[in-house]
Structures are given as C-alpha cells and as structure tokens.
C-alpha positions as CSV (number, residue, x, y, z in Angstrom):
1,X,26.6,14.6,-19.5
2,X,25.5,15.9,-16.1
3,X,24.6,13.3,-13.4
4,X,20.9,12.9,-13.2
5,X,19.4,12.1,-9.9
6,X,16.4,9.8,-9.4
7,X,14.0,10.0,-6.5
8,X,12.1,6.7,-5.8
9,X,9.1,6.7,-3.5
10,X,6.4,4.2,-2.5
11,X,3.9,7.0,-1.6
12,X,1.0,4.9,-0.3
13,X,-1.2,7.7,-1.7
14,X,-0.2,11.0,-3.1
15,X,-3.9,11.8,-2.9
16,X,-3.7,12.2,0.9
17,X,-3.6,15.6,2.5
18,X,-0.2,17.4,2.0
19,X,1.5,14.4,0.4
20,X,2.0,16.2,-3.0
21,X,3.3,19.3,-1.3
22,X,5.9,17.3,0.7
23,X,7.0,15.6,-2.5
24,X,7.3,18.9,-4.3
25,X,9.5,20.3,-1.5
26,X,11.8,17.2,-1.6
27,X,12.2,17.4,-5.4
28,X,13.1,21.1,-5.3
29,X,15.5,20.7,-2.3
30,X,17.3,17.7,-3.8
31,X,17.1,19.1,-7.4
32,X,16.0,15.7,-8.8
33,X,15.6,15.1,-12.5
34,X,13.3,12.2,-12.1
35,X,10.8,11.1,-9.4
36,X,9.4,7.6,-9.8
37,X,6.4,7.0,-7.6
38,X,4.6,3.8,-6.9
39,X,1.3,3.5,-5.0
40,X,0.1,6.9,-6.1
41,X,-3.5,5.9,-5.5
42,X,-4.5,8.3,-8.2
43,X,-7.7,7.7,-10.1
44,X,-9.4,9.5,-13.0
45,X,-10.8,11.9,-10.3
46,X,-7.4,13.5,-9.9
47,X,-6.9,15.6,-13.0
48,X,-3.3,16.3,-14.1
49,X,-3.7,20.0,-13.3
50,X,-4.3,19.1,-9.7
51,X,-1.5,16.7,-9.2
52,X,1.2,18.4,-11.3
53,X,4.3,19.9,-9.9
54,X,5.7,23.2,-11.3
55,X,8.8,22.6,-13.3
56,X,8.1,18.9,-13.9
57,X,6.2,16.9,-16.6
58,X,3.8,14.3,-15.2
59,X,3.5,10.8,-16.7
60,X,1.1,8.5,-14.9
61,X,-0.7,5.2,-15.1
62,X,-3.5,4.8,-12.7
63,X,-5.1,1.6,-11.5
64,X,-8.4,1.1,-13.3
65,X,-10.2,-0.7,-10.5
66,X,-9.9,-1.3,-6.7
67,X,-8.1,0.7,-4.1
68,X,-4.4,1.6,-4.2
69,X,-1.9,1.0,-6.9
70,X,-0.9,3.4,-9.7
71,X,2.5,4.6,-10.8
72,X,3.7,7.9,-12.0
73,X,6.9,9.8,-12.9
74,X,7.7,13.4,-12.5
75,X,10.4,14.4,-15.0
76,X,12.1,17.8,-14.8
77,X,10.8,19.9,-17.6
78,X,14.2,20.6,-19.1
79,X,14.3,16.9,-20.1
80,X,12.6,16.0,-23.3
81,X,10.7,12.7,-22.9
82,X,8.7,10.4,-25.0
83,X,6.4,7.8,-23.4
84,X,6.1,4.2,-24.2
85,X,2.7,2.9,-23.1
86,X,2.3,-0.9,-23.6
87,X,-0.8,-2.4,-24.9
88,X,-1.5,-4.0,-21.6
89,X,-1.8,-2.6,-18.0
90,X,0.2,-5.4,-16.4
91,X,2.8,-7.9,-17.4
92,X,3.6,-11.2,-15.7
93,X,7.2,-11.8,-14.6
94,X,7.9,-15.0,-12.6
95,X,4.2,-15.4,-11.8
96,X,3.9,-11.9,-10.4
97,X,1.9,-9.1,-12.0
98,X,3.5,-5.7,-12.5
99,X,1.9,-2.4,-13.5
100,X,3.9,-0.7,-16.3
101,X,5.0,2.8,-17.1
102,X,7.8,3.3,-19.5
103,X,9.6,6.5,-20.6
104,X,12.4,7.4,-22.9
105,X,14.0,10.6,-21.6
106,X,16.4,12.3,-24.0
107,X,18.9,14.8,-22.8
108,X,21.7,16.4,-24.7
109,X,21.3,14.0,-27.5
110,X,22.0,10.9,-25.2
111,X,19.3,8.3,-25.1
112,X,18.4,6.7,-21.8
113,X,15.5,4.4,-21.0
114,X,13.8,4.8,-17.7
115,X,11.0,2.4,-16.8
116,X,8.9,1.9,-13.7
117,X,7.5,-1.5,-12.8
118,X,5.4,-2.0,-9.8
119,X,4.1,-5.3,-8.5
120,X,0.3,-5.3,-8.6
121,X,-2.1,-7.3,-6.5
122,X,-4.6,-7.3,-9.4
123,X,-4.9,-10.3,-11.7
124,X,-4.4,-9.4,-15.4
125,X,-7.5,-9.1,-17.5
126,X,-8.2,-12.1,-19.6
127,X,-9.0,-11.5,-23.3
C-alpha cells in the first residue's frame, strides 16, 4: 500500500477571504490524501459547491449554533470513503465535549478508520 499523507489544520475559519484557495494550493503541492480541518466556521450558508476543492471529496460537520467550530475532511477523490455520522453532535470524554466526524476510507481493499474529533466549547444538548 502506498503511504498516505494526512494534512491537519486548525483553520480558524475557512470562510475567510482566500483561506480555501491557500488550503487548495497546499494540498496540491504536498499531494495529500486527506486534509482534516478543525474550526472551519462553516455554516449552512456555505454550500458544498462553494467550499469544495477539485480532486477531493468533502465531508463536513458544521456547528449548529454560535460562532466558530465545525470540522471537515477533504479526501482525495481516488479514495473510496464511507462516512460514519453518529447520532449525536458531540460526545463527552473526560468531561470535555468533542465534535465528531468519522470516516472509513477504503483504498486498494485495505480498511482504515480515520476520525476527526474536535474539542467544542458548546455544551451537549440535553434530551
């Protein structure tokens, strides 16, 4: 199996001017298979067609309220992925709340799990 590179970034907003273009340039120069991004600051106002990167599939989980937050993954299109989306937006680990985005990339018949957890300042919703 080919080595697969992972690019990890706390973006503090991919919605800001030129941030997405800079990320796209980095991914192409480094030939990354996966880009895991925290603090995207994406909302439902940013449609996938606007925040997509050519040659990559986009998986995202936006914060539902408040400013900031959000996680996403850009996965090179030649990797087949399935996405695991939990029933909850956050999970508590050691009294800290984490946003969740889970993926199962499959390449050349080898399974790998790739998950992105991000500590959230939001309290989980009580049901």
